[in-house]
FITIVEX-764668 format. One record per residue: residue number from 1; x, y, z of N, C-alpha, C in turn. Coordinates in steps of 0.1 Angstrom, whole numbers, plus 2048, in hexadecimal, padded with zeros to 3 digits. Atoms other than C-alpha are relative to their C-alpha. Example, Ala and Ser with C-alpha at 12.3 -4.5 7.8 and 13.67 -1.06 7.14 Angstrom:
2
+-----+-----+-----+-----+------+------+------+-----+-----+-----+
:   n : npx : npy : npz : capx : capy : capz : cpx : cpy : cpz :
+-----+-----+-----+-----+------+------+------+-----+-----+-----+
:   1 : 809 : 7F4 : 800 :  87B :  7D3 :  84E : 809 : 80C : 800 :
:   2 : 7F7 : 7F5 : 800 :  889 :  7F5 :  847 : 7F8 : 80B : 808 :
+-----+-----+-----+-----+------+------+------+-----+-----+-----+
# end
This chain:
108
+-----+-----+-----+-----+------+------+------+-----+-----+-----+
:   n : npx : npy : npz : capx : capy : capz : cpx : cpy : cpz :
+-----+-----+-----+-----+------+------+------+-----+-----+-----+
:   1 : 7FE : 7FD : 80E :  89B :  78E :  8AB : 7F9 : 80E : 7FD :
:   2 : 805 : 7F3 : 804 :  895 :  7B1 :  89C : 7F8 : 7FE : 7F3 :
:   3 : 808 : 801 : 80C :  878 :  7B2 :  883 : 806 : 808 : 7F5 :
:   4 : 7FB : 7FA : 80C :  880 :  7BC :  860 : 7F5 : 801 : 7F5 :
:   5 : 80B : 7FE : 80A :  868 :  7CB :  846 : 801 : 7F8 : 7F3 :
:   6 : 7FE : 807 : 80C :  878 :  7B7 :  82A : 801 : 7F1 : 803 :
:   7 : 7FF : 80E : 7FD :  878 :  795 :  83C : 7F3 : 7F9 : 7FB :
:   8 : 80B : 808 : 804 :  861 :  77A :  82E : 7F9 : 805 : 7F3 :
:   9 : 806 : 7FB : 80D :  85B :  78B :  80C : 7FE : 7F4 : 7F7 :
:  10 : 802 : 80B : 809 :  84C :  773 :  7F2 : 80A : 800 : 7F5 :
:  11 : 7F6 : 801 : 80B :  864 :  766 :  7D7 : 7F8 : 7FF : 7F3 :
:  12 : 808 : 801 : 80C :  847 :  762 :  7BF : 7F3 : 807 : 802 :
:  13 : 80C : 7FA : 7FE :  826 :  772 :  7B8 : 7F6 : 7F8 : 808 :
:  14 : 80A : 806 : 7F8 :  80A :  76B :  7D0 : 7F2 : 803 : 7FB :
:  15 : 80E : 7FD : 804 :  7E4 :  769 :  7CB : 7FB : 80D : 806 :
:  16 : 805 : 7F5 : 7F8 :  7DE :  784 :  7E5 : 80B : 808 : 806 :
:  17 : 7F6 : 7F8 : 7F9 :  7F0 :  7A1 :  7F4 : 802 : 7FB : 80E :
:  18 : 7FD : 803 : 7F2 :  800 :  79C :  816 : 7FE : 80D : 809 :
:  19 : 802 : 7F5 : 7F7 :  7F5 :  7B3 :  833 : 805 : 7FC : 80E :
:  20 : 7FB : 804 : 7F3 :  808 :  7B3 :  854 : 800 : 80D : 809 :
:  21 : 800 : 7F5 : 7F7 :  801 :  7CB :  871 : 80E : 800 : 808 :
:  22 : 7F3 : 7FF : 7FA :  823 :  7D7 :  87E : 7FE : 806 : 80E :
:  23 : 802 : 7F9 : 7F3 :  816 :  7EE :  89A : 7F2 : 806 : 800 :
:  24 : 80D : 7FA : 7FF :  7F4 :  7F8 :  8A7 : 7FF : 806 : 80E :
:  25 : 802 : 7F8 : 7F4 :  7EC :  813 :  8C1 : 7F3 : 807 : 7FE :
:  26 : 80C : 7F8 : 802 :  7CD :  828 :  8C7 : 802 : 80B : 7F6 :
:  27 : 7FF : 7F6 : 80A :  7C8 :  83D :  8A8 : 80B : 7FE : 7F6 :
:  28 : 7F5 : 803 : 809 :  7E6 :  82D :  896 : 801 : 7F1 : 7FD :
:  29 : 7FE : 80E : 804 :  7EC :  80E :  882 : 80B : 800 : 7F4 :
:  30 : 7F5 : 801 : 80A :  80C :  805 :  86D : 7FF : 7F2 : 7FA :
:  31 : 801 : 80D : 807 :  80A :  7EA :  853 : 80B : 7FF : 7F5 :
:  32 : 7F8 : 804 : 80C :  822 :  7D9 :  83B : 7F7 : 7F9 : 7F6 :
:  33 : 808 : 806 : 80B :  811 :  7D1 :  81A : 809 : 7FC : 7F6 :
:  34 : 7F8 : 805 : 80A :  821 :  7BB :  801 : 7F7 : 7FC : 7F4 :
:  35 : 808 : 803 : 80C :  813 :  7BA :  7DD : 80A : 7F9 : 7F6 :
:  36 : 7F8 : 807 : 80B :  81F :  7A3 :  7C1 : 7F7 : 800 : 7F3 :
:  37 : 808 : 7FF : 80D :  80B :  7B0 :  7A3 : 7F2 : 802 : 802 :
:  38 : 80E : 7FE : 7FE :  7EA :  7B6 :  7B4 : 7FC : 80F : 7FD :
:  39 : 806 : 7F2 : 802 :  7D3 :  7D4 :  7AE : 7F2 : 7FF : 806 :
:  40 : 80E : 7FF : 7FB :  7B2 :  7E0 :  7BC : 7F6 : 7FA : 7F6 :
:  41 : 80A : 805 : 809 :  794 :  7CF :  7AD : 7FA : 80B : 7F7 :
:  42 : 806 : 7F5 : 808 :  783 :  7E2 :  790 : 7F5 : 807 : 807 :
:  43 : 80B : 7F8 : 7FA :  76D :  7FE :  79B : 800 : 801 : 810 :
:  44 : 7FF : 800 : 7F1 :  779 :  7FA :  7C0 : 809 : 80C : 804 :
:  45 : 7F8 : 7F4 : 7FB :  785 :  819 :  7D3 : 801 : 7FE : 80F :
:  46 : 7FF : 7FE : 7F2 :  793 :  81B :  7F6 : 7FA : 80D : 804 :
:  47 : 806 : 7F4 : 7FB :  77F :  834 :  80A : 800 : 7FF : 810 :
:  48 : 7FD : 803 : 7F2 :  78D :  834 :  82E : 7FD : 80B : 809 :
:  49 : 803 : 7F6 : 7F6 :  783 :  846 :  84D : 80D : 806 : 806 :
:  50 : 7F4 : 7FC : 7FA :  7A7 :  849 :  858 : 80A : 806 : 7F5 :
:  51 : 7F6 : 7FC : 809 :  7C5 :  85B :  848 : 80A : 7F5 : 7FE :
:  52 : 7F6 : 80A : 802 :  7E0 :  846 :  838 : 80C : 806 : 7F9 :
:  53 : 7F4 : 7FC : 806 :  804 :  84F :  832 : 807 : 7F3 : 7FC :
:  54 : 7FA : 80D : 805 :  815 :  835 :  81C : 80D : 803 : 7F8 :
:  55 : 7F3 : 7FE : 807 :  838 :  831 :  80F : 803 : 7F2 : 7F9 :
:  56 : 7FD : 80C : 808 :  843 :  818 :  7F4 : 80F : 7FD : 803 :
:  57 : 7F2 : 803 : 7FC :  863 :  807 :  802 : 807 : 7F8 : 7F5 :
:  58 : 7FA : 808 : 80B :  869 :  7F0 :  7E4 : 7F6 : 7FD : 7F5 :
:  59 : 809 : 803 : 80B :  85A :  7E9 :  7C2 : 7FA : 80D : 7FA :
:  60 : 807 : 7F5 : 806 :  842 :  7FE :  7AE : 7F1 : 7FE : 800 :
:  61 : 80F : 801 : 800 :  81D :  806 :  7AE : 7FA : 80C : 7F9 :
:  62 : 808 : 7F4 : 805 :  803 :  81D :  79E : 7F4 : 801 : 809 :
:  63 : 80B : 7FC : 7F7 :  7EC :  82E :  7B6 : 7F8 : 80A : 7FA :
:  64 : 80A : 7F7 : 807 :  7CD :  83F :  7A9 : 7F7 : 806 : 80A :
:  65 : 80A : 7F9 : 7F8 :  7B8 :  859 :  7BA : 7F4 : 804 : 7F7 :
:  66 : 80C : 7FD : 807 :  794 :  85F :  7B0 : 7FF : 80E : 7FB :
:  67 : 800 : 7F2 : 804 :  79A :  884 :  7AD : 80C : 804 : 7F8 :
:  68 : 7F4 : 7FD : 809 :  7B9 :  882 :  796 : 7FE : 7F8 : 7F3 :
:  69 : 802 : 806 : 80D :  7B9 :  879 :  771 : 809 : 7F4 : 7FE :
:  70 : 7F6 : 80B : 802 :  7D8 :  863 :  772 : 805 : 7FA : 80D :
:  71 : 7FA : 807 : 7F5 :  7E6 :  849 :  789 : 80E : 806 : 803 :
:  72 : 7F2 : 7FC : 7FC :  806 :  852 :  79C : 809 : 7F4 : 800 :
:  73 : 7F7 : 80B : 801 :  823 :  83B :  794 : 80A : 802 : 80C :
:  74 : 7F8 : 800 : 7F5 :  834 :  834 :  7B5 : 80C : 7F6 : 7FF :
:  75 : 7F3 : 808 : 800 :  858 :  827 :  7B9 : 805 : 800 : 80E :
:  76 : 7FB : 801 : 7F3 :  86C :  81D :  7D7 : 804 : 80E : 805 :
:  77 : 7FD : 7F3 : 7F9 :  86F :  83B :  7EF : 7F5 : 80A : 7FE :
:  78 : 80B : 7F6 : 802 :  84F :  84D :  7E2 : 7F6 : 7FE : 80C :
:  79 : 80A : 801 : 7F6 :  836 :  855 :  7FD : 7F5 : 80A : 7FE :
:  80 : 80B : 7F7 : 801 :  814 :  866 :  800 : 7F7 : 7FF : 80C :
:  81 : 80A : 7FF : 7F5 :  7FB :  871 :  81A : 7F2 : 800 : 7FA :
:  82 : 80D : 801 : 806 :  7D8 :  866 :  812 : 7F6 : 805 : 80B :
:  83 : 809 : 7FA : 7F7 :  7BD :  87B :  823 : 7F4 : 7F6 : 802 :
:  84 : 80C : 808 : 7FE :  79F :  869 :  833 : 7F5 : 803 : 7F5 :
:  85 : 80A : 800 : 80A :  784 :  861 :  819 : 804 : 805 : 7F2 :
:  86 : 7FC : 7FD : 80E :  79A :  86A :  7FB : 801 : 7F2 : 7F9 :
:  87 : 802 : 80D : 807 :  790 :  84E :  7E4 : 80D : 7FD : 7F7 :
:  88 : 7F4 : 805 : 807 :  7AE :  83A :  7D6 : 800 : 7F1 : 7FE :
:  89 : 7FF : 80E : 804 :  7B7 :  819 :  7C7 : 80E : 7FD : 7FB :
:  90 : 7F3 : 805 : 806 :  7D6 :  805 :  7BC : 7FD : 7FB : 7F2 :
:  91 : 802 : 805 : 80E :  7D6 :  802 :  796 : 809 : 7F5 : 7FC :
:  92 : 7F6 : 80A : 805 :  7F5 :  7ED :  793 : 80B : 7FF : 80A :
:  93 : 7F4 : 802 : 7F9 :  812 :  7DE :  7A6 : 809 : 7F7 : 7F8 :
:  94 : 7F6 : 808 : 808 :  832 :  7CF :  797 : 7FE : 7F1 : 802 :
:  95 : 802 : 80F : 7FF :  82C :  7AA :  78F : 80D : 7F8 : 802 :
:  96 : 7F3 : 807 : 800 :  851 :  7A1 :  78E : 808 : 802 : 80C :
:  97 : 7F9 : 7FE : 7F3 :  85B :  7AB :  7B1 : 7F6 : 803 : 80B :
:  98 : 809 : 7FC : 7F5 :  84C :  7B0 :  7D3 : 800 : 80F : 802 :
:  99 : 801 : 7F2 : 7FD :  83F :  7D3 :  7D8 : 7FC : 801 : 80F :
: 100 : 801 : 7FF : 7F1 :  842 :  7DC :  7FD : 7FB : 80F : 804 :
: 101 : 806 : 7F3 : 7FB :  82C :  7F8 :  80C : 801 : 800 : 80F :
: 102 : 801 : 7FD : 7F1 :  82E :  807 :  82F : 7F4 : 80A : 801 :
: 103 : 80B : 7F7 : 7FF :  80C :  816 :  837 : 7FD : 803 : 80F :
: 104 : 803 : 7FB : 7F2 :  805 :  82B :  856 : 7F2 : 806 : 800 :
: 105 : 80E : 7FC : 7FF :  7E0 :  82F :  85E : 7FF : 808 : 80D :
: 106 : 802 : 7F7 : 7F4 :  7D7 :  84B :  876 : 7F3 : 806 : 801 :
: 107 : 80D : 7FA : 7FE :  7B8 :  85A :  885 : 801 : 80F : 7FB :
: 108 : 800 : 7F3 : 806 :  7AF :  87A :  874 : 7F9 : 80A : 809 :
+-----+-----+-----+-----+------+------+------+-----+-----+-----+
# end
């Protein structure tokens, strides 16, 4: 059977986001992240040692960077490269549908 990024998506909101490692190699990790209305906790910021290239495959989200005044509203097809230690957080994900992210983490 061929794996599919859209297989097994939840039909209703879940309490927590789903994280699944698709591929892992030295210096590289690819994850599928499924959000159903989740956001980062208040005052929480991701501050990662690795770079992260992320694309939104389905749904909508608002991604905020500590060095920008406004959150970026992402829609299906939007992608961004996040430099190591660039503080960021998820302000919002669509509660009425699965938001599917593909995140590629790489050694900087």
